[in-house]
Every structure is written in C-alpha cells, then in structure tokens.
Phi, psi and omega in degrees: 000136181292143175271164177304318181299322181292320179298311180300312179298320178299318176295313180298323180294322176295321181293314180298323175299313182294321175302315181295324176302337184272350184253107178303327180292329179275317181232078190291338185256019179279126180297155185299323181291336175290318181296316177301316180297318178296320178298320176296319178295319183290339177301327182240015180286134179290155176286173181297317176299321178295324179296315178302314180301311183300311180299320176301316182296316177300313181298318177299314183293320182297317179298315182299322186286318181296334182286000000 
C-alpha cells in the first residue's frame, strides 16, 4: 500500500512534468496545443504546500471515518 509521502511525491512529480512541458528549452519538440493544455492545467493546480494540506486533510478525515 502506498504511503501518504508516496502519494505526495507522485503529485509533485506530475506537477513538475507539466511545468517542464511549458518550457520549450526543456521539452523542445512538444506541440503547441500540448503546451496550451499544460498551461491551462497549471492555472488551477495547487502549490506544493496546498498539496500537503490537502493530503493531510484527506488522511485526517479517513482516520475519523475509520474510528
């Protein structure tokens, strides 16, 4: 079973991948429509600290439900 830290790292890695798609020097052969989609996704993507808060809340609520 994955731990909370693993979930957090996967989400942050996904965020960094999307950020890389926005930088032509990092990903030079990405089509423009993919860059636009990545830009759209990142507009509402939570920051790393927000991701931690969300995962903490989910874990807390899960513990409360299980008790």
